[in-house]
C-alpha positions in Angstrom: 11.6 10.1 23.7 12.1 8.3 26.9 12.1 10.2 30.2 11.7 9.6 33.9 8.4 8.0 34.9 5.7 10.3 36.4 2.8 7.9 37.0 1.7 4.3 36.7 -0.8 2.3 34.6 -1.7 -1.1 36.2 1.6 -1.1 38.1 3.6 0.0 35.0 5.3 3.3 34.6 4.0 5.9 32.1 6.8 7.9 30.6 6.9 11.7 30.8 6.8 13.4 27.4 5.5 10.4 25.4 4.4 6.8 25.2 6.0 3.4 25.5 4.9 2.3 22.0 3.0 3.4 18.8 0.6 1.0 17.1 -0.3 1.7 13.5 -3.5 0.2 12.3 -5.3 0.4 9.0 -6.2 -1.4 5.8 -3.6 -3.1 3.6 -1.7 -0.5 1.5 -2.3 2.2 4.1 1.5 2.6 4.6 1.9 1.0 8.0 5.3 -0.5 7.1 6.8 2.5 5.3 5.5 5.0 7.8 6.3 2.8 10.7 10.0 2.4 9.7 10.4 6.1 9.2 8.7 6.9 12.5 10.9 4.4 14.3 14.0 6.0 12.8 12.8 9.5 13.9 12.2 8.3 17.5 15.3 6.1 17.6 13.0 3.2 18.4 12.6 -0.3 16.8 10.0 -1.1 14.1 8.1 -4.5 14.4 5.7 -5.8 11.9 3.0 -8.2 12.9 3.0 -10.1 9.6 6.8 -10.4 9.5 6.7 -11.8 13.0 4.0 -14.3 12.1 5.9 -15.4 9.0 9.1 -15.8 11.1 7.4 -17.9 13.7 5.6 -20.2 11.3 8.4 -20.4 8.8 6.2 -19.5 5.8 5.1 -16.5 3.9 1.7 -15.0 4.7 0.1 -16.3 1.4 1.6 -19.8 2.1 0.2 -19.7 5.7 -3.3 -19.0 4.3 -3.0 -21.7 1.6 -1.5 -24.4 3.9 -3.2 -23.7 7.2 -6.1 -21.4 6.5 -7.2 -18.1 8.0 -8.3 -19.4 11.4 -4.7 -20.7 12.1 -3.3 -17.4 10.9 -5.6 -15.4 13.2 -4.6 -17.6 16.2 -0.9 -16.9 15.6 -1.7 -13.2 14.9 -3.4 -12.9 18.3 -0.4 -14.3 20.1 2.0 -12.1 18.2 0.0 -9.0 19.0 -0.1 -9.9 22.7 3.7 -10.4 22.7 4.7 -7.3 20.7 2.4 -5.0 22.7 4.5 -5.8 25.8 7.6 -4.2 24.2 8.8 -0.7 24.9 10.2 2.0 22.6 8.7 0.2 19.6 6.6 1.2 16.6 4.2 -1.6 15.7 2.5 -2.2 12.3 -0.5 -4.5 12.9 -2.1 -6.6 10.2 -5.1 -5.1 8.6 -7.5 -7.5 10.4 -5.9 -7.5 13.8 -7.9 -4.6 15.3 -11.2 -6.1 14.0 -11.8 -8.2 17.1 -14.0 -7.0 19.9 -12.1 -5.3 22.8 -8.5 -5.3 21.3 -8.3 -1.6 20.7 -10.0 -0.8 24.0 -7.4 -2.8 25.9 -4.4 -1.0 24.6 -4.0 1.4 27.5 -2.7 5.0 27.4 1.0 4.0 27.2 0.3 2.9 23.7 -0.5 5.5 21.1 -2.7 4.0 18.4 -2.9 5.6 14.9 -5.3 4.8 12.1 -3.7 5.3 8.7 -6.6 5.9 6.5 -6.8 4.8 2.8 -9.5 4.4 0.2 -10.2 0.9 -1.2 -9.1 2.1 -4.7 -5.9 3.6 -3.4 -5.3 0.4 -1.3 -5.6 -1.9 -4.3 -3.4 0.5 -6.4 -0.6 0.5 -3.8 -0.8 -3.3 -3.2 -0.6 -4.0 -6.9 2.6 -2.0 -7.1 4.1 -4.3 -4.5 3.3 -7.4 -6.6 0.8 -10.3 -6.3 1.7 -11.2 -2.7 -1.7 -10.5 -1.0 -4.4 -13.1 -0.7 -7.0 -10.4 -1.4 -5.7 -9.9 -4.9 -6.7 -13.4 -5.8 -10.4 -12.5 -5.4 -12.5 -12.2 -8.6 -13.3 -8.6 -7.7 -10.4 -7.2 -5.6 -11.8 -3.7 -5.3 -15.2 -4.9 -4.3 -13.7 -7.2 -1.7 -11.6 -4.3 -0.5 -14.6 -2.1 -0.1 -16.5 -4.8 1.8 -13.6 -5.5 4.2 -12.8 -1.9 4.8 -16.5 -1.2 5.6 -16.4 -4.1 8.1 -13.2 -2.9 9.8 -13.7 0.9 9.9 -15.6 0.9 13.2 -12.6 -0.9 14.8 -10.0 1.3 13.2 -11.9 4.3 14.4 -11.2 3.4 18.0 -7.6 4.5 17.5 -6.4 7.6 19.3 -5.6 9.4 16.0 -6.8 9.1 12.4 -4.6 10.4 9.6 -5.5 10.4 5.9 -2.6 8.9 3.9 -3.8 9.6 0.4 -1.7 12.3 -1.3 0.8 12.4 1.6 4.4 11.1 1.5 5.4 8.6 4.1 8.1 10.8 5.6 5.6 13.6 6.1 3.2 11.3 7.7 5.9 10.0 10.1 6.8 13.6 10.9 3.2 14.5 11.7 2.7 11.5 14.0 5.9 12.5 15.9 4.5 16.0 16.3 1.2 14.7 17.6 2.9 12.3 20.0 4.7 15.3 21.6 1.4 17.2 21.9 -0.5 14.3 23.3 2.4 13.5 25.6 2.2 16.9 27.2 -1.5 16.5 27.7 -0.8 13.1 29.3 1.6 14.6 31.8 -0.9 17.3 32.7 -3.6 14.7 33.3 -1.6 12.6 35.7 -1.9 13.2 39.4 1.0 15.0 41.1 3.7 12.9 42.6 3.7 12.7 46.4 
């Protein structure tokens, strides 16, 4: 995917034919991890997961972080993790479901990052998460589906700022990864055409 640079963004090169990184956003259970790993394999890039990095830095699982330190602490670590990982190149990133829901984050990504919203319904989200086991704090709520609907409604306006939106319901992860790669190539060609000619 990498190629010679043809322009610059705030002093950094923008690669011809593509992007420096892909950021997958979306609600829990949208498939960010599965699709992200498959996409990274297709691009011969690295996959990095925000929650996995948070857990590694703190030394606790995400549910334990919430229980022992609370959500505010979790969000502080998440913000630093996002800042750090978005500096990496040739990487597919899977953000936490709540990471984009902060004013200005999606707008500050820059065009060398392709952001993709993996869409999922609240019902499908809960079904997928339950298949993975009781590891999500949301599942401890008295009404998980109602809580999921409320959270998704709160976050949708932020997710919608992504460059692309792809419905994941009824699609296999490998097909979704293939589709994102196709769109990356199409958008990459448009990016090259929009850059000023080299002098």
